[in-house]
C-alpha positions in Angstrom: 19.7 55.0 8.2 20.6 58.5 9.4 20.5 61.5 7.1 24.1 62.8 6.7 25.1 66.3 5.6 25.7 65.4 2.0 22.4 63.6 1.8 20.6 66.5 3.3 22.2 68.9 0.9 21.3 66.6 -2.1 17.7 66.3 -0.9 17.4 70.0 -0.4 18.7 70.6 -4.0 16.3 68.1 -5.6 13.4 69.3 -3.6 14.1 72.9 -4.6 14.2 71.9 -8.2 10.9 69.9 -7.8 9.1 72.8 -6.1 10.2 75.1 -8.9 9.0 72.6 -11.5 5.6 72.4 -9.9 5.0 76.0 -9.1 6.7 78.1 -11.7 3.5 78.7 -13.8 1.9 80.5 -10.8 4.7 83.1 -10.9 4.9 83.5 -14.7 4.1 86.9 -16.2 0.9 87.3 -18.1 2.8 87.9 -21.4 4.9 84.8 -21.1 4.3 81.9 -23.4 3.5 79.0 -21.0 4.4 75.6 -22.3 2.8 72.4 -21.2 4.6 69.9 -19.1 4.7 67.7 -22.1 7.4 70.0 -23.3 9.3 70.6 -20.1 8.9 67.2 -18.5 11.8 65.5 -20.5 14.1 68.3 -19.2 13.0 67.8 -15.7 13.4 64.0 -16.0 16.9 64.5 -17.4 17.7 66.7 -14.4 16.0 64.5 -11.8 18.0 61.3 -12.6 21.4 62.7 -11.8 20.0 64.4 -8.7 18.5 61.1 -7.5 21.9 59.5 -8.2 23.5 62.2 -6.1 21.2 61.4 -3.2 22.0 57.7 -3.5 25.7 58.4 -3.7 25.5 60.7 -0.7 23.9 58.0 1.3 26.6 55.5 0.2 29.4 57.8 1.0 28.4 58.1 4.7 30.6 55.1 5.4 29.4 52.9 8.3 26.2 55.0 8.6 25.3 54.8 4.9 24.1 52.4 2.3 26.0 49.2 1.6 25.4 46.5 -1.0 22.7 44.8 1.2 20.9 48.1 1.6 20.9 48.7 -2.1 19.5 45.2 -2.6 16.7 45.9 -0.2 16.1 49.2 -2.0 15.6 47.1 -5.2 13.3 44.6 -3.5 11.1 47.3 -1.9 10.9 49.3 -5.2 9.8 46.2 -7.0 7.2 45.5 -4.3 5.9 49.0 -4.5 5.7 48.8 -8.3 3.8 45.5 -8.1 1.2 47.0 -5.6 0.3 50.0 -7.7 -1.6 48.2 -10.5 -3.8 46.5 -7.9 -5.8 49.7 -7.4 -5.1 51.7 -10.5 -8.2 53.3 -11.9 -10.4 52.3 -9.0 -11.6 55.4 -7.2 -8.1 56.5 -6.3 -7.4 53.3 -4.3 -3.6 52.8 -4.4 -2.2 50.3 -1.9 1.4 51.1 -2.6 1.1 54.3 -0.5 1.1 52.4 2.8 4.2 50.4 1.9 6.0 53.6 1.0 5.1 55.2 4.3 6.2 52.3 6.4 9.4 51.8 4.5 10.3 55.5 4.8 9.5 55.3 8.5 11.8 52.3 9.1 14.7 53.1 6.7 15.0 56.9 6.9 14.3 60.0 4.8 17.2 59.6 2.3 16.5 56.0 1.6 12.8 56.7 1.5 13.0 59.5 -1.0 15.0 57.4 -3.5 12.7 54.4 -2.8 9.6 56.5 -3.6 11.0 57.9 -6.8 12.3 54.5 -8.0 9.0 52.7 -7.1 7.0 55.2 -9.1 9.4 55.0 -12.1 9.3 51.1 -12.0 5.5 51.1 -11.7 5.2 53.4 -14.7 7.3 51.0 -16.8 5.2 48.1 -15.5 1.8 49.6 -16.3 2.7 51.6 -19.4 2.2 54.9 -17.5 5.2 56.7 -18.9 4.4 60.2 -19.8 5.1 63.9 -19.0 3.6 63.3 -15.6 6.2 60.7 -14.6 9.0 62.9 -13.2 6.4 64.8 -11.2 5.0 61.6 -9.8 8.5 60.5 -8.9 9.1 63.7 -7.0 5.8 63.7 -5.2 6.1 60.1 -4.1 9.7 60.8 -3.0 8.4 63.5 -0.7 5.8 61.2 0.7 8.5 58.7 1.8 10.8 61.5 2.9 8.2 62.9 5.2 7.6 59.5 6.7 11.3 59.2 7.5 11.3 62.6 9.3 8.4 61.7 11.6 9.4 61.9 15.3 9.9 59.0 17.6 11.4 56.6 15.1 13.4 54.7 17.7 11.2 55.1 20.7 7.6 55.1 19.5 6.2 51.6 18.9 2.9 49.7 18.9 -0.5 51.2 18.4 0.7 54.8 18.9 3.2 54.4 16.1 0.5 52.9 13.8 -1.9 55.8 14.6 0.9 58.3 13.8 1.6 56.6 10.5 -2.1 56.2 9.6 -2.6 59.9 10.2 0.5 60.9 8.2 -0.4 58.5 5.4 -3.9 59.8 5.0 -2.6 63.4 4.9 0.2 62.5 2.6 -2.2 60.7 0.2 -4.3 63.9 -0.1 -1.2 66.1 -0.4 0.1 63.8 -3.2 -3.1 64.3 -5.2 -3.1 68.0 -4.6 0.5 68.4 -5.7 -0.1 66.3 -8.8 -3.1 68.5 -9.6 -0.8 71.5 -9.6 1.2 69.7 -12.3 -1.6 69.6 -14.9 -4.1 72.3 -13.8 -2.5 75.3 -15.6 -2.6 73.6 -18.9 -6.1 72.1 -19.0 -8.3 73.9 -21.5 -12.0 74.2 -21.4 -12.4 74.8 -17.7 -14.9 77.3 -16.3 -13.6 80.7 -15.3 -14.1 79.8 -11.6 -11.5 77.0 -11.6 -9.3 77.8 -14.5 -5.7 79.1 -14.3 -5.2 82.7 -15.3 -1.6 83.5 -16.4 -0.2 86.5 -14.7 -3.1 86.9 -12.2 -2.4 87.4 -8.5 -1.1 84.4 -6.7 -3.9 84.5 -4.2 -6.5 84.5 -6.9 -5.0 81.6 -8.7 -4.6 79.6 -5.5 -8.2 80.2 -4.7 -9.3 78.9 -8.1 -6.9 76.0 -7.6 -8.5 75.1 -4.3 -12.0 75.0 -5.9 -10.5 72.9 -8.8 -9.2 70.3 -6.3 -12.5 70.2 -4.4 -14.6 69.7 -7.5 -12.4 67.3 -9.5 -9.9 65.2 -7.5 -11.1 65.1 -3.8 -13.3 62.1 -4.6 -10.1 60.2 -5.6 -7.8 61.6 -2.9 -10.1 60.7 0.1 -10.4 57.0 -0.8 -6.7 56.8 -1.2 -6.2 58.4 2.2 -8.7 56.1 3.8 -7.2 53.0 2.3 -3.7 54.1 3.4 -4.9 54.7 7.0 -6.7 51.4 7.2 -3.8 49.4 5.9 -1.4 51.2 8.3 -3.6 50.3 11.2 -4.4 46.7 10.2 -1.2 45.3 8.7 1.2 48.0 9.6 2.4 46.3 12.8 3.5 43.0 11.2 5.1 44.8 8.2 7.0 47.3 10.5 8.3 44.3 12.5 9.3 42.5 9.3 11.1 45.5 7.9 13.0 46.1 11.2 13.9 42.5 11.5 15.2 42.5 7.9 17.4 45.5 8.6 18.8 43.9 11.8 19.6 40.6 10.1 21.1 42.4 7.1 23.3 44.3 9.5 23.7 47.3 7.2 27.3 48.7 7.1 28.5 46.2 9.7 32.2 45.5 9.3 33.1 41.9 8.3 35.4 40.2 10.8 37.1 36.9 9.7 38.1 34.7 12.6 40.4 31.8 11.8 39.2 28.3 12.8 40.6 27.1 16.1 43.5 24.7 15.7 43.9 25.3 12.0 47.4 26.1 10.9 47.8 29.4 8.9 50.2 29.5 6.0 
């Protein structure tokens, strides 16, 4: 599903809002009263929902190149599948099998569809596992970016077979680590009790805070991010081929946005 002008504009807008939500503490003045994401997350969630709807409507409004009822149904099925996969690895050394499905679906169905799928899957999985909290809108944005990046990878129509699986395995492993890093940025400025070498210092130079953030990621979350990356790469290489073929076969049979032609039965009188 190609990315139209409206969809690109909506994705740029929601990504800009997301980047500001993740990164604004790093640019705050020393004298500012920083508030935790527990306070600003509801406002971000309230802003994120209409922006996601805008992306979805932009995809639908592309006419024959956009989403139709069958594509929306597939969006619901894949979001449900992603939500069902997440609890299988929750709390086990960072192993999250839903990542490989999100990467493959974003690859096949495009960046706009993928972004909405990633955000909806994370939202549905939070409702399924009871993981609703101030981190949820940030998880929705981060997973949306993972699927968006998969949809923007080169060679979507020409690259097939082992080379495509290697590309997706490499991207999936990098995206899994990047997801963990971005989510660290969501909570790191507000965690109390950290040593001075890894703690956030309001108003300090951006380079100094980013250096401490890198140390924080290396010492706290890399042990979770690397297993997630390894599992995503292994699943893309082992079961990625059959799943890619299944997704592509489903899109062909669904014939998204294909016009319906009604041909009268031969020999039947019309009245």
